[in-house]
N, C-alpha and C positions, 0 to 999 in steps of 0.2 A: 504493499500499500504506499509506503514511503517513496519508493521509485515511481509509482504511479503519477503522483502529484505533479512533479517537475516534468515527466514525460508529456502529461496531458498540456501542461502549460505551454510547452515549446511547440507542440504539434498545434495547439490553438493559435499561437503566434502565427505559424506558417498560414492557417486557414484564414486568419483575419487579414493577413498581408494580401493573399489572393483576392480576397473579397474587395479590399480597398482598391486594388488596381484593376479590377474585373472589366471596368469600361475601356480600359487602355489596351486590351488584349485583341489581336486580330488587326494589326496595322497592315494596310494595303499597299503602301508604296516604300520604296528603299530610302527616300530622304526622310520619311517619318520614322523609319526604323533607326536610321543613323543619327539623326539630329533633332527629332520630335518637331520639325520644322520651326525650330528656334523659338519655342513658345513659352519657355520658363523664366519666371521673375527671380529676384534676388534671394528670397526666402528658401525657394526650391533648390536653387544652385548652392546656397550656403550649406543646407542640411545634405545635399547630395555630395559635395565636396567632403563634408565631415564624416558621413557614413562610409565613404569610398576611402577616404584617407586613413582613419584611424580603424585598423584592420582588427579583426576578431583574434588574430595571433598576438594581439598586445597582451591577451590574458593567458597566453601561453608561452610564446617566444619571449615577449619584452618582460613577462613576469618573471621568466627564468633569469634574466639579466638584473632586474630590479632587486629581486629577493637575494640573489647570489652576490651581486657587486654594489647595490645601492645607488648613490648619487650618480653615477655615469648615465644611467638610464634616462636622465633628464635632457640628455642631448636632443631627444625627440623634440622638446619644446623648442630649443633652439633652432634646429633645422626645419621644423614645420613653419616656423615664422619666415624663414628665409624663402622657403619654397612659396608661400602665399604672396610675399612681396614680389617675387618673380613672376607669379601668376597676375598680379596687378599690373606690371609693366607690359606684359606680353599681350594683354587683352585687346588693346586698340587695333593694332595692326592685324591680329588674327581675326578679329571680328569684322573688320572692314573688308578685308580680302575674301574671307570665306563666305560673307554675305554677297558681295558683288558677283564672286565667280563660282557660286554654289558648291563650294568645297566642304566635305564632310568628315575628313579624317587628317590626322596629322601629316602622315607621309604625302598625301595628296597635296596639302598646303605647301610643304616645302619642296616636293618635286616640282610644283607649279612656280614657286618662287625663284628656284635655281634652274628651272626650265630643264630638269634632268629625270629621265625615266629611271635611270640607274639609282640615282639618290632615293627616288621614291620606293624602290624595291628594297634598297639597303635599309632605310629607316622602317619599313614594314617588318622586314626579318628580324631587325635589331629589337623592335617593339615586342614581338612575339617571344623570341627566344629567352629575352630578359625579364619577361612578365611570368612566364610559366613558373618559376620558382616560388613567386608570391602566390599564384593560384594554387600550386600543391600545399604550401603552407597552411593556406586558409581552409582547405578541404580537410587536412589532417585536424585542424583546430576543431572543425564541425564533428568529426568523428570522435574526439576526445570528449566532447560536450555531451553527446549522446550516450557515450559509455559510463560517465559519470552519472548522468541524470537518471538513466534506467537502472543503475546498480549493476552494470554489466550485462543486462538483458540484450541490448542492443550493441553489437560489436563496433569497434571503431570504424571497421570497413564499411558496414551497412549504415553507420551513421553518416559517413561521407556520402554514400549512395543516396541516401534520403535528402540531404542537404542538397546535392548537386541536382537531383532531379527536380526540385521545387524551382530552382533557379533557371534550369533549361526550359521548364514550361513558360514562365512569364517573360524571360529574355526572347526566347524564340517567337513567341507570339506577339510580344508588345514593344521589343526593341528600346531605344532610348526613352520614349515616353513612360513605359512601365518601369525602366530602371529608376528614372529620377523621381517619379510618384512614389515607388517603393522606398527609395532612399529617403525622402522626407519623413515617412513613417519610421523607418529604421533609425534614422539620426535623432528624431526626438526620443525614442525609447532608449538609444544608446547614451545620450547626454543625461537625460533626467533619471533613467532607471540606474544607470552605472555610477553616476555621482551620488545618488541616494544610497546606493549599496556600500560604497566606499566610506561614507560618513557613518553608516549604520555599523560597519565592522570596526571603525576606530572607537566608537563608544561602547559598543558590546564587549570587546576584548582588551581595550586598551584606555578606557576611561577618558577618551577624547583625544584631541590634538596635541595639547601641551604635556599631557602625561605620557603619551606615546612617544613624543620627540625627547622628553627627559629620560626615559628609558634606553632609546637608541643611542643618545648621547653618553650616558654613563656606562652602558653595557656593550655597544657595538659602534663606538665612534668611527672606526674605519669606513663604516657605510656612508659617512657624511664626508668623505674625502675622496679624492681622485687617486687611483682607479677603483678603490674599494679592497676588501680583504681577498687574498689569496690570488691575486693578478697583478703583474707588473708590466703593462705596455709602457712604451715611451710616452713622454709628456705630450707630444704633438699627436697623439692618437685621437684625442678628444676632438681637436680642431679638425683632424682629418676626416671623421666621420660625419661631423657636422657640415663641412664643406661638401663633401661626397654626396651626403643625403639631401642636403639643402638645395644644391645646384640641380641635382639629378631628380629631385622629387616631383617636379610638375613635367619631367619629360616623359613619364609614363603614358602611353596612349590612353589608358583609362581614366587618367587625371586630365590630360590635355583635352580629350574629347568632350569634356563637360562644357568647354567654352563654345563649341558649336551649338549647344543646346539653349543658350541664354538668348533672352528677347532683346537685350540692349547692351551697349558698352558699360552704361551706368549700372545695371543689375548686376553685371559680372564684377565690377569693381567694388560694389557694396559687400558682395559675397566675399571677395579677397580680403576685404578689411574686417569683416565680421567673424569669419571662421576662425581665425588664429586666436582670438580673444576667448570664445567659447571652448575651442579644442584645448586650449593651454590650460584652462582651469580644470577642465575634465581629466587631462593626463596627469597633472600635478597631483590631484586627489588620488590618482590610481598609484603614482610612484610612492607617495607618502604611505599609503596602506601597505605597499610592498615592503617598505622599509621596516614597518612595524611588524609584519608577518615573518621576518627574518628571526625572530625571537622564538618561533616554534619549530621544534626539531623536524616534525613532519613536513613543514613547509620547506625547509632546507634540504631535506632528503628528496623532494620532488618538486623543485621551484616551478617548473612548467605546469604542475597541476595544483599548485598551492591555493590559488583563488577558488578553483572548484572544491578543493579540499575544505577551505574554511567555510565556504558557502553550505556544503553539506553538514558541516558540524553545527550549522546554524539553523538547520531544519530544512524540510522539503520546499517550503514556499520560498526561502532565500536561495536554495539552489536552483529552483525553477526560474526565479526571476534573473539571476546571474545567466543561466542557459539562454534566456531569452534575449538578454543584453548581448551576449557574446554572438548568439546566432544573428541578431540584428545588425551587428557590426561587421561580422564575417560575410553574410550574405549580401550586404551591401557592396563590399569589396569584390566578392566573386561575380556577381552580377555586371559589375562595371567593367570587369577585366573581360568577361566572356563577351559582352556586348561589343567591346571595343575590338578585340581580336577578330571576332566575326565580321565586323564592319571592314576592318582592313583587309581580311581575306577576300571579301566579296568586291570590294571597291579598288584595291591597289594590286592584289596578286592575281585574281582570277582572270583580268584582261590578259595575263601573260599567255594563258592557255586558250582563251577564246576572245576575240575582239568584239566589239559592238554588243556587248551583253545588255539585254532589255532590263527595264526596271524590275519586271516580275522575276526575271532569272537572277538578278542580283539579290533579291529578296530571298529566294530559295536557296541560293548559294550561302548566304549569311546564316540561314536556319540549319542547314546542314553542317556548316562549320561550328555552330553551337554544340551539336551532339558530337562531334569528332573531338573537339577541345575537351569537354567533359569526360569522355571515354579515356582520352590521354592522361588527363590529369588524375583520374581515379588510379590508373595503372601505376603511374610514378608515386601516388600518394601513399603506396603500400610499403615503400622502402624505408630504411632507418635514416632519419633526417638529423639526428643528434640534437644540439642546442640550435633550434630553428632560427634564432635571431641572426646568427653568423651566415646562414645561408641566405637570408634576405639582404644582409648587408653586401654580401659578395655580389649579387646581382646588380648592386649599383656601380660596380666596376664597369659594367657594359653601358648601362642606360646614361650614365653621366657624359658619355660621348656624343650624345645628341645635343647636349647644351651648347657647344660652340656653333653647331650648325643652326639651332634655332635662334640663339641670341643674336649672332652676327647677321643672320638672315634677316631678322626682322628690323635691326637697328642700323646696319651697315651697308650702304649701296655697293661698295666694292666687293663684298662677300661674293664669291662665284662658285659655280659647281665643280671646278677642278679642285679647289681648295677644300670644299666640303667633302667631296667624295675620298680625296687622299687622306684628309685630316681624319674623317671617320675610321677608315680602314686602318691607317697606320696607328692611330690612337688606341683603338680597340685591340689591334694586334699586341701592341705594347702592355696595355692593360692585362690582357688574358694571360701572356707569357709570365708576366710578373707574379700573378695571382696563383698560376699553376706550379711555377718554379719555386716561388717565395724565397728569393734570396735573402741573405742576412740582413740587408740594408732595410728592407721593408719593416721588419720588427724593430731594428735598432733605431731607425728614424721616426717610426710612427705613421708614415704618409702611407695611404692606401694605394694600391695600384692604380685605380682609376683616377686619382689625383694626377699622377705622372703622365697617364695617357690623355687627360684633358689639357694639360699643359702643352704638350707635343702637338695635339690637334688644333689648339688655338694658334700656335706659332706658324703652323702650316697654312692655316686659312688666311691669317694676316699677310703672310709673305706672298700667297697667291693673289690676295686681294690688291696689293700694291704693284703686282706685276701687269695688271690690266685696268683700264679705265671701266667705270661702271657701264653696264649695257644699257640701251635704250629701253628694253624691256624693265629693267630694275627701276629706271627713272620714271616709268610709266606708273609702277606700283607706288612709288613715293608720291606721286601726283595724286593718287587715289586717297592716300592718307591726308595730304594736305586740303583736298577738297572736302573730305569728310569732317575735319575740323573746322574749316571756315563755314560750312553749311550746317553744322550741328545745331546752331540756335534756331535756324530756320526749318529744322527738321526735314531737310531734303535728302532723300534717300539715294543712293548710288544705283545706277541702272543694273539690273541682274543680268549676267551673262550666263546662259545655260550649259554651254559647251566650252570645255577647257581644252585648249590645244596646247600640247607641249612638243616643241620641235624635236625631231629625230636627232639623236646625238651622232655625230661623225667621228 
């Protein structure tokens, strides 16, 4: 009976979520599937960003880091703030160009900006390859939640299957419209439910914040220092992971693609300003709770399951609520990832096999891609991932290499396709070689492989940029931006161009 209550609560959450988004199921056009026809305001985008950004793995992977090492886990607050500042500054160009030229994916946008099919393919591939680890981590988290909630009745594997099945249903049928609508519901549960639970744990087991911090300070002071007990990375490691995650954070296709769903630049900018404040408070409560949990032997023995353990100790309703919070957070991320990858497959990669794909065919391809992605993720999710936070951090070594391509492409007319392609390939190659070989200076100096790769990529792009004058096409894109700013007060919209022509590379 004890296991039945949290199980019923979690399954009821899934049913309620499907009920809320029921009217968004059955999209009929690819543009609606990919961007929801740019129909969402700042509240929807804010909670969509939050529920996508703060992953369910926070309660497993990042719980492991917080409970084991303490203070260092607060790097997330620093890097999330950097990420959303980047979001704020890339919004205008992204919105103007995507609106005028009917662009619906990140690779499509930059393939168009640089007039390069090769770059479009590379960015599509990079986005998929380095996103898959996140998807796997999230699915494993869902499986762990089901295992704990049902007292082992539902195994981790079948928990993953149940979670991904729900996501597959509403992503394949509703696309971006269902994803963002569900994200609003998920985000509210995540923030309110999660924050309430953290405060509840603090007062139930540690007599409140002050008493809990006093206990940590007197008995486990190393938790409040860098890098924490039992670990000795070099001093720059903190800065390195903040830079790596902060600059790479909004390069994920599932994060970047939210910009294509906003109804205006103003709505997107308001979301970028609001999300880090709400998210920072929420995550800080999580880290403080993790510091306090370090005092329990059972929590230290299994740090990745510690929050589920303390919730189970608090009774079936607390366990059920935490299960709902984690599921809401995890499903928000998984749905965003799967929708983004399926859109990229249909829009950017499928045309390599068959040109002139119709709108209906594009929608069918995206839905088939959802099923394939889910099956592949389940397969890899059965492996041993170790301390999952480090798997997630390693994926940033690759995705951060999109940052030079994106930021220079949006803000520097001289950035060209030769520099972008060469920088992306060389920078990623260096990053991956360093990650796999792990030479001594990586640990000694503390800087992660992706940072070295990014610096090299920037250098290549800048050298290539100064070797040629800006193209006439780049000049025309900057004229679009100038026109949009000049006409903003008069609410004059740019004309929509339905067909995007990218010249064949020679």
